[in-house]
C-alpha positions in Angstrom: -8.7 30.3 3.1 -7.1 33.5 1.8 -7.4 35.2 5.1 -5.8 32.1 6.9 -3.0 32.2 4.4 -2.3 35.9 5.0 -2.3 35.3 8.8 0.2 32.5 8.7 2.5 34.2 6.3 2.5 37.4 8.4 3.0 35.5 11.7 5.8 33.2 10.5 7.6 36.0 8.6 7.5 38.2 11.6 8.9 35.6 14.0 11.6 34.4 11.7 12.9 37.8 10.5 11.6 40.6 12.7 13.0 44.1 11.9 13.0 44.9 15.6 12.6 43.0 19.0 11.7 44.0 22.5 13.0 41.8 25.4 10.8 42.0 28.4 12.3 40.7 31.6 15.9 40.6 30.5 18.8 39.7 32.8 22.4 40.9 32.3 23.7 37.5 33.2 24.0 35.4 30.0 24.3 32.2 32.2 20.7 32.7 33.4 17.7 31.7 31.2 16.5 35.3 31.4 19.8 36.6 30.1 20.3 34.2 27.2 17.9 35.7 24.6 19.6 39.1 24.8 23.0 37.4 24.7 22.1 35.3 21.7 20.6 38.3 19.8 23.9 40.1 20.3 26.3 37.2 19.7 24.7 35.5 16.7 24.1 38.4 14.3 20.6 39.8 14.8 20.8 43.0 12.7 17.5 44.6 13.8 16.8 47.1 16.6 16.6 45.7 20.1 14.6 47.3 22.9 15.1 46.1 26.5 12.5 46.5 29.3 14.0 46.4 32.8 12.8 48.7 35.6 16.0 48.5 37.7 18.7 49.2 35.1 19.2 51.9 32.4 21.2 49.5 30.3 21.4 45.6 30.1 24.2 43.7 28.4 25.2 46.8 26.5 21.6 47.7 25.3 19.8 50.8 26.6 16.8 49.8 28.8 13.4 51.4 29.5 11.5 50.8 32.7 8.2 49.7 31.2 6.7 48.4 28.0 4.7 51.6 27.6 8.1 53.4 27.3 8.7 51.6 24.0 7.6 53.9 21.2 4.5 52.7 19.2 5.5 50.5 16.2 9.1 50.5 17.3 9.2 46.7 17.8 7.6 43.9 15.7 8.3 40.9 18.0 8.8 40.4 21.7 10.1 37.8 24.1 8.5 37.9 27.5 10.2 36.3 30.5 8.1 37.4 33.6 6.3 35.8 36.5 2.9 34.5 35.4 0.9 37.2 37.2 2.8 39.9 35.3 2.4 38.4 31.8 -1.2 39.4 30.9 -0.5 43.0 31.7 2.7 43.0 29.7 0.9 41.5 26.7 -1.8 44.1 26.9 0.9 46.8 26.9 2.8 45.2 24.0 -0.4 45.1 22.0 -1.0 48.8 22.6 2.6 49.4 21.3 1.8 47.7 18.0 4.0 44.6 18.7 2.7 41.9 16.3 3.9 38.7 18.1 5.1 37.8 21.6 6.9 34.7 22.7 6.0 34.0 26.3 8.6 31.9 28.1 7.3 31.5 31.7 5.0 28.9 33.0 2.4 29.0 35.8 -0.8 28.9 33.7 -1.5 25.2 33.9 -4.5 25.5 36.3 -7.6 26.7 34.4 -8.9 28.3 37.6 -5.8 30.3 38.5 -5.9 34.1 38.4 -3.1 34.4 35.8 -4.7 31.9 33.5 -8.1 33.6 33.7 -6.6 37.0 33.1 -4.6 35.7 30.1 -7.8 34.0 28.7 -9.6 37.4 28.9 -6.8 39.1 27.0 -6.7 36.4 24.3 -10.5 36.6 23.9 -10.4 40.4 23.4 -11.9 41.2 20.0 -9.6 44.2 19.6 -6.4 42.2 20.2 -3.9 42.3 17.4 -0.9 40.7 19.2 -0.3 37.0 18.5 1.1 34.9 21.4 3.4 31.9 21.2 3.5 29.9 24.4 3.4 30.3 27.4 5.6 27.6 28.9 8.0 27.3 26.0 11.7 27.7 25.3 11.0 30.2 22.5 11.8 30.4 18.8 15.0 30.3 16.7 15.8 31.4 13.2 19.5 30.8 12.4 20.1 32.9 9.3 18.4 36.1 10.6 19.8 35.6 14.1 16.3 36.0 15.5 16.9 34.0 18.7 13.9 34.6 20.9 14.8 31.7 23.1 16.8 30.5 26.0 18.0 27.2 24.5 21.1 25.7 26.1 22.2 24.5 22.6 23.3 28.0 21.6 25.5 28.1 24.7 27.8 25.6 22.9 28.3 27.9 19.9 26.3 29.0 16.8 23.8 26.7 15.3 24.6 25.4 11.8 22.2 26.7 9.2 20.2 24.0 7.4 17.0 23.2 5.6 15.1 21.6 8.6 12.4 23.3 10.6 11.2 22.0 14.0 7.9 22.6 15.8 7.9 21.1 19.3 5.3 21.6 22.0 7.8 20.4 24.6 10.7 22.9 24.9 13.0 20.4 26.7 12.4 17.7 24.1 12.8 20.1 21.3 16.1 21.4 22.8 17.4 17.8 23.0 16.2 17.1 19.4 18.0 20.2 18.1 21.2 19.2 19.9 21.0 15.7 18.3 20.6 17.2 14.8 23.5 19.6 15.2 25.9 17.0 16.7 25.2 14.7 13.8 26.1 17.1 11.1 22.7 18.5 10.4 21.5 22.1 10.4 18.4 24.1 11.3 16.5 26.8 9.6 13.8 27.5 12.2 12.7 26.1 15.5 9.4 26.9 17.2 8.9 25.7 20.8 5.1 26.3 21.2 4.4 25.3 24.8 0.8 25.5 25.9 -0.4 26.9 22.6 -3.1 29.1 24.1 -3.1 31.2 20.9 -0.7 30.1 18.2 -0.7 26.4 17.5 1.6 24.0 15.7 -0.5 23.6 12.5 -0.7 27.3 11.9 3.1 27.6 12.1 3.5 24.5 9.9 1.2 26.1 7.2 3.4 29.1 7.2 6.7 27.2 7.1 6.0 24.7 4.3 5.9 27.2 1.4 9.2 28.8 2.4 12.2 28.1 0.1 14.6 27.8 3.1 12.6 24.9 4.5 12.7 21.4 2.8 11.8 19.1 5.7 9.8 19.7 8.9 9.9 17.7 12.2 7.1 17.9 14.8 7.0 16.6 18.3 3.4 17.0 19.6 1.2 15.9 22.5 -2.1 17.2 21.1 -3.5 19.3 18.2 -4.9 22.6 19.4 -5.6 24.3 16.1 -7.4 21.7 14.0 -9.0 24.4 11.8 -5.6 24.7 10.1 -5.5 21.1 9.0 -7.1 21.6 5.5 -4.4 24.2 4.6 -1.6 22.0 6.0 -2.9 19.1 3.9 -2.9 21.2 0.8 0.6 22.6 1.5 2.1 19.1 2.0 0.5 17.9 -1.2 1.5 21.1 -3.1 5.1 21.3 -2.0 5.8 17.6 -1.7 7.9 18.3 1.4 8.3 15.6 4.1 6.7 16.3 7.5 7.9 13.8 10.1 5.7 13.6 13.2 6.1 12.1 16.7 2.7 12.2 18.3 2.9 11.1 21.9 0.2 10.5 24.6 -1.2 7.5 22.8 -1.8 5.4 25.9 -4.4 6.1 28.6 -1.5 7.0 31.0 0.2 9.1 28.4 -3.0 11.1 27.8 -3.4 11.6 31.5 0.2 12.8 31.8 -0.3 15.2 28.8 -3.4 16.7 30.5 -1.4 17.3 33.7 1.6 18.7 31.9 -0.1 21.2 29.7 -3.8 21.2 30.4 -4.5 20.0 26.9 -7.3 17.5 26.0 -5.6 14.6 24.2 -7.7 12.1 22.2 -7.4 8.6 20.8 -4.1 7.7 19.2 -5.7 5.6 16.5 -7.9 8.5 15.3 -5.1 11.0 15.5 -2.8 8.8 13.5 -5.4 8.1 10.9 -6.3 11.8 10.4 -2.8 13.1 10.3 -1.5 10.3 8.1 -4.3 11.1 5.6 -3.2 14.7 5.7 0.3 13.7 4.6 2.3 13.5 7.8 4.9 10.7 8.2 4.5 9.1 11.6 7.8 8.3 13.4 7.9 6.1 16.6 10.1 8.3 18.8 12.3 11.3 19.2 15.5 9.5 18.5 14.0 8.2 15.2 12.8 11.7 14.4 16.4 13.0 14.6 17.4 10.1 12.3 14.8 11.1 9.7 15.6 14.8 9.9 19.4 14.3 9.6 19.1 11.7 6.9 16.6 13.8 4.9 18.9 16.8 5.1 22.2 15.1 4.3 21.0 12.4 1.8 18.5 14.6 0.0 15.5 13.4 -2.0 15.3 9.7 -3.0 13.5 8.2 -6.0 10.4 6.0 -5.5 11.4 2.6 -4.1 15.1 3.5 -3.9 17.7 0.8 -4.5 19.8 0.3 -1.4 23.4 -1.1 -1.4 24.7 -2.4 1.9 28.1 -3.3 3.4 28.9 -4.3 7.0 32.1 -5.0 8.8 30.2 -7.7 10.6 28.3 -10.7 9.2 25.6 -10.2 11.8 25.3 -6.5 10.8 24.7 -7.6 7.2 22.0 -10.0 8.3 20.3 -7.2 10.3 20.4 -4.9 7.3 18.9 -7.6 5.1 16.1 -8.3 7.6 15.1 -4.7 8.0 15.2 -3.9 4.3 13.0 -6.9 3.7 10.5 -5.4 6.2 10.6 -2.0 4.5 8.2 -2.0 1.5 9.7 1.3 0.2 13.2 -0.1 -0.2 14.8 -2.7 -2.4 18.2 -4.6 -2.5 19.3 -5.0 -6.1 21.8 -7.6 -7.4 25.1 -6.4 -8.9 25.5 -6.2 -12.6 28.7 -7.5 -14.3 30.6 -4.1 -14.4 30.0 -3.5 -10.7 31.1 -7.0 -9.8 34.3 -6.4 -11.7 35.0 -3.1 -9.7 34.3 -4.9 -6.4 36.7 -7.7 -7.3 39.4 -5.1 -7.9 38.9 -4.0 -4.3 38.2 -7.3 -2.6 39.6 -10.0 -5.0 38.1 -13.3 -4.0 38.1 -12.8 -0.3 34.3 -12.4 0.2 31.1 -13.3 -1.5 30.0 -10.5 -3.8 26.3 -10.1 -3.0 24.0 -7.4 -1.5 24.4 -6.9 1.4 28.2 -7.2 1.5 30.1 -8.7 4.5 33.5 -7.1 4.7 34.9 -8.5 8.0 38.5 -7.3 7.8 40.1 -5.9 11.0 42.5 -3.1 10.5 41.7 -2.7 6.8 39.8 0.6 6.9 40.8 1.6 3.4 39.5 -1.7 2.0 36.2 -1.2 3.7 35.9 2.5 2.7 36.8 1.7 -0.9 34.1 -1.0 -1.0 31.6 1.6 0.3 32.8 4.1 -2.3 32.5 1.5 -5.1 28.9 0.7 -4.1 28.2 4.5 -3.9 29.4 4.9 -7.4 27.6 1.9 -8.8 24.7 2.7 -11.2 22.5 0.0 -9.5 22.4 1.9 -6.1 20.5 5.0 -5.1 21.8 5.0 -1.5 24.4 3.0 0.5 24.1 1.9 4.1 27.5 1.0 5.7 28.1 -0.5 9.2 31.5 0.3 10.7 33.1 -0.2 14.1 36.0 1.3 16.0 37.1 -2.3 16.6 38.0 -2.7 13.0 38.4 0.8 11.5 40.4 4.0 11.8 37.6 6.6 11.7 39.9 9.4 10.3 40.9 7.2 7.4 37.3 6.2 6.9 36.3 9.9 6.7 39.1 10.7 4.4 38.1 8.1 1.8 34.4 8.6 2.0 34.6 12.4 1.7 36.7 11.9 -1.5 34.0 10.1 -3.4 33.2 11.2 -6.9 30.8 14.3 -7.1 28.0 12.2 -8.6 28.2 9.3 -6.2 25.1 8.2 -4.3 24.7 9.3 -0.7 25.8 7.1 2.2 24.2 6.4 5.6 26.9 5.3 8.0 26.0 3.4 11.2 27.8 1.7 14.0 27.4 -1.8 15.4 26.7 -0.1 18.8 25.2 3.3 19.4 27.6 3.5 22.3 30.6 3.5 19.9 30.0 6.8 18.1 32.1 8.5 15.5 33.6 11.8 16.8 31.5 14.9 16.3 34.1 16.7 14.1 34.2 13.8 11.7 30.5 13.5 11.6 30.3 17.2 10.4 32.9 16.5 7.7 31.0 13.4 6.5 27.7 15.3 6.4 29.2 17.9 4.1 30.0 15.0 1.7 26.5 13.5 1.8 27.3 10.9 4.4 24.7 10.8 7.1 25.5 9.2 10.4 22.7 7.2 12.1 23.6 5.2 15.3 22.5 1.7 14.4 21.8 -0.3 11.2 18.2 -0.8 12.2 17.6 2.9 12.6 19.4 3.7 9.4 17.1 1.4 7.4 14.1 2.7 9.2 15.0 6.3 8.5 15.5 5.6 4.8 12.2 3.7 4.7 10.3 6.6 6.2 12.1 9.1 3.9 11.2 7.0 0.9 7.5 6.8 1.9 7.2 3.5 3.9 3.5 3.2 4.8 2.5 3.7 8.4 0.5 1.1 10.4 -2.5 2.2 12.4 -2.9 0.1 15.5 -6.3 -1.4 16.2 -8.7 0.2 18.6 -9.3 -2.2 21.5 -12.9 -3.1 22.3 -14.2 -1.6 25.5 -14.0 -4.1 28.4 -16.9 -3.1 30.6 -20.1 -2.3 28.7 -22.5 -2.5 31.7 -25.0 0.3 31.5 -24.6 1.0 27.8 -27.6 2.0 25.7 -29.3 -0.9 24.0 -30.6 -1.4 20.5 -34.0 0.4 21.2 -32.2 3.3 22.8 -29.7 3.8 20.0 -32.4 3.5 17.4 -34.3 6.3 19.0 -31.3 8.6 18.4 -31.2 7.9 14.7 -33.5 8.9 11.8 -36.6 6.9 11.0 -35.2 5.8 7.6 -31.9 4.4 9.1 -31.2 1.0 7.4 -32.0 -1.3 10.3 -32.8 -4.9 9.7 -36.5 -4.7 11.0 -36.9 -5.7 14.6 -39.6 -5.5 17.4 -39.7 -6.2 21.1 -40.9 -9.7 22.0 -42.2 -9.7 25.6 -43.5 -13.3 25.1 -43.1 -16.2 22.7 -46.4 -15.4 20.9 -45.1 -11.9 19.9 -41.9 -13.4 18.6 -43.8 -16.0 16.5 -46.1 -13.3 15.1 -43.2 -11.3 13.9 -41.5 -14.4 12.4 -44.6 -15.3 10.5 -45.0 -11.7 9.2 -41.4 -11.6 7.9 -40.7 -15.2 7.2 -37.9 -17.3 8.6 -35.0 -17.1 9.4 -35.2 -14.6 12.3 -32.9 -13.8 15.2 -34.0 -13.8 18.9 -31.6 -11.8 21.1 -31.2 -9.5 24.1 -31.9 -5.9 23.4 -28.4 -5.0 24.7 -29.2 -2.6 27.5 -27.2 -4.7 30.0 -25.9 -7.6 27.8 -23.3 -6.6 25.3 -21.7 -9.9 24.3 -24.8 -11.9 23.5 -23.2 -15.0 22.1 -21.0 -15.5 25.2 -24.1 -15.6 27.4 -26.4 -17.5 25.0 -28.5 -14.4 24.6 -28.9 -14.8 20.8 -30.2 -17.5 18.5 -31.0 -17.7 14.8 -34.2 -19.8 14.3 -35.6 -21.3 11.1 -39.0 -22.6 12.1 -41.7 -22.5 14.9 -40.2 -25.5 16.7 -36.8 -23.9 16.9 -38.3 -20.6 18.0 -40.1 -22.2 20.9 -37.0 -23.7 22.4 -34.8 -20.7 21.6 -37.2 -18.2 23.1 -37.1 -19.9 26.5 -33.3 -19.9 26.5 -32.8 -16.3 25.5 -35.6 -15.0 27.7 -34.1 -16.8 30.8 -30.7 -15.1 30.2 -32.4 -11.7 29.7 -34.4 -12.1 32.9 -31.2 -13.0 34.8 -29.4 -9.9 33.5 -32.3 -7.4 33.4 -32.5 -7.1 29.6 -35.4 -7.7 27.2 -35.9 -10.0 24.2 -36.2 -8.6 20.7 -36.9 -10.5 17.4 -35.2 -9.4 14.2 -35.7 -10.1 10.5 -32.7 -11.8 8.7 -30.5 -9.3 7.0 -29.3 -11.3 4.0 -25.9 -12.5 2.9 -23.0 -10.0 2.7 -19.9 -8.8 4.6 -20.4 -8.2 8.3 -18.6 -5.1 9.7 -18.4 -3.4 13.0 -19.0 0.4 12.9 -18.1 2.3 16.1 -18.7 6.1 16.2 -17.0 7.9 19.1 -16.7 11.5 20.2 -12.9 11.9 20.5 -12.0 14.8 22.8 -9.3 16.1 20.4 -10.9 15.4 16.9 -14.6 15.1 17.5 -16.8 12.5 15.9 -14.9 9.7 14.3 -15.8 6.2 13.1 -13.8 3.0 13.3 -14.8 0.2 10.9 -13.6 -3.3 11.4 -14.6 -6.8 10.3 -17.8 -7.5 12.3 -19.8 -10.2 13.9 -17.8 -13.0 15.6 -14.6 -11.8 13.9 -14.7 -8.3 15.4 -12.2 -9.1 18.2 -10.2 -11.6 16.2 -9.1 -9.6 13.2 -7.0 -6.4 13.5 -7.8 -4.7 10.2 -9.6 -1.4 10.7 -10.4 1.8 8.9 -10.7 5.2 10.6 -13.1 7.8 9.1 -13.2 11.4 10.4 -16.2 13.7 10.4 -13.9 16.6 9.3 -13.4 14.9 5.9 -16.0 15.3 3.1 -18.2 12.3 2.3 -16.2 11.8 -0.9 -12.9 11.8 1.1 -14.3 9.2 3.5 -15.4 7.0 0.7 -12.0 7.2 -0.9 -10.4 6.1 2.5 -12.9 3.3 2.8 -12.3 2.0 -0.7 -8.5 2.2 -0.4 -8.5 0.1 2.8 -8.0 -3.6 2.8 -11.5 -4.1 4.1 -12.8 -1.9 1.2 -10.8 -3.8 -1.4 -12.2 -7.1 0.0 -15.8 -5.7 -0.4 -15.2 -4.4 -3.9 -15.2 -7.7 -5.8 -11.8 -9.0 -4.7 -10.7 -12.1 -6.6 -14.1 -12.8 -8.0 -16.1 -12.2 -4.7 -19.4 -10.4 -5.2 -19.0 -6.6 -5.2 -20.7 -5.1 -2.2 -22.2 -1.6 -1.7 -19.3 0.2 0.0 -20.9 3.5 -1.0 -24.0 2.6 1.0 -21.8 1.8 4.1 -20.2 5.3 3.7 -23.6 7.0 3.4 -24.7 5.2 6.6 -21.7 6.4 8.5 -22.4 10.0 7.3 -25.9 9.6 8.6 -24.5 8.5 11.9 -22.2 11.6 12.1 -25.2 13.9 11.2 -27.6 12.3 13.7 -25.1 12.1 16.6 -23.6 15.5 16.2 -25.9 17.1 18.7 -26.8 14.0 20.7 -25.5 13.6 24.3 -23.6 10.3 23.5 -19.9 9.6 23.5 -20.0 6.2 21.8 -22.2 4.2 19.5 -21.3 0.7 18.1 -23.2 -1.1 15.4 -22.2 -4.7 15.2 -22.7 -6.2 12.8 -23.7 -4.0 9.9 -24.2 -6.3 6.9 -22.9 -4.8 3.6 -25.0 -6.2 0.8 -24.7 -6.0 -3.0 -27.2 -3.2 -2.8 -27.5 -1.3 0.5 -26.6 -2.2 4.1 -28.5 -3.6 7.1 -27.6 -2.7 10.6 -28.4 -5.5 13.1 -27.1 -4.7 16.6 -26.3 -1.5 18.4 -25.0 -0.4 21.8 -24.1 3.1 23.0 -23.0 5.2 25.9 -23.9 8.7 27.0 
């Protein structure tokens, strides 16, 4: 862990404040992407030395140029930005490494195909045991650090003017999406400390950079836009850093759907896994999941302008429209982390001074006066200064208000007033950008709609995330059956005892040996949903067994399956346990209510093999399913720890097995121990 910490500190410190930079592939035209990094370093205050590599010119944009990287003196540059055709990049990186450069940001693309010559040559360089150079990219926009002026990027945002310094850091695998996100933050009065566009992440990944950013004093909030996790080994340190610093890390994780995962693979060559598993693992690590990039901008701007909020903050609300007030009330009601307090007598008195008896004085407030901007703004100010409110959400409209007057009054609030989040009735009716910047300086964040304003505050205050249920596989033909799965697991695995029953006599002998009741069923090699086909029956005596055996055997013969007989498992909670080999996260388990309720109820728990057994048990106990099994409202307490131990045994047994999926349904959780009844699997 100490070695990892030293690596991420050195990497992030070098990129964010290098003492010297070499630009490889620089153009003298600042309008071209290849010319922007040099122009930005010059224009926005980078104070270190700049070396330029250009074989055709002795000077570029006022900087002396050398023809090759090898003409740069050893240890003369700490960081590099490389903008070359793909076939020239590996050689340039090798030469930069030989010159003692510590990190290179590679802009160009052309490495997506694993079998291409540039990709293979780049892979050989990155695999070299003697390599010291770290590589960000390729296929990225670059990196940005506002205070130091270290702009190793070709972002179009800086073409509009300097970026406002702030306390937000961004990490985005997509350069174009990151560029748009940065523009949204700046246009809405926010600022930026650092931005890393990481591209294909063949070397440096998002989690390594996050681990280096979180301890920094100039970073208070981090936003990530990711398709896939490429450096999962950094997750434990990131988890510790989030817990230690208490900083918010807002995450948009795309490629959740089958089509999205396919698109991500085509875009970057990454392997993208199950959205459910990803969300569960990252949520447990402390990330706050955000539904989309617009909402990510909302959260980052609100976090920066509003600042920290107390637990379950009290929200005051006012709207120029009655419908807007209803929208606010509805969305606050749906946000468990927020509350709407009633007004105490002193606050009611101050509101009457502003509004007289013209409206009902309740929270949220409806202030529907056209052309009375000062009345609306004074109402918002009064709510902001009320001791019952931690934050105010106000809904304005150009139909009713003069935005200049609104800004004048709100920016004149008392220094100790609560922050305000200002929204519009329509996101197509925005407040002008210059007023937004003025408002932000006075702790008034602007979020386009009331719904998004409340959502951002809920996420900022810690609104719990919902993990969508994993859908059951549709086509199970050809899956491994119960005997096949059992052969993969240890001999002491807690099965409810079962044997093959090739005829009725064999079934009867087993039933007499164990005692009734017993179950007759298909083994599951070709029949997955036994109850739907009549391929399962619980029998309580010899007469029932005779009739049931003929029915089940006929179904099995029709579908090419075999009959097994199984001892009763006892009374407890039935759960479904599915273990799958996720391409991004490895072995993971999904636990849901089992038996006939498996496809009816949506509650589920995701457990990851990368957690310790104690961490998995904590997640299981904290879930609603775990609470239900732990003696909820007088129900018998069941052995949740035994269920967790069984899942650990599955992870251990399947780690080296050539299977991608195993489902046990049901597993009966008893007061002492568990019994697994049915199983299917897939290679």
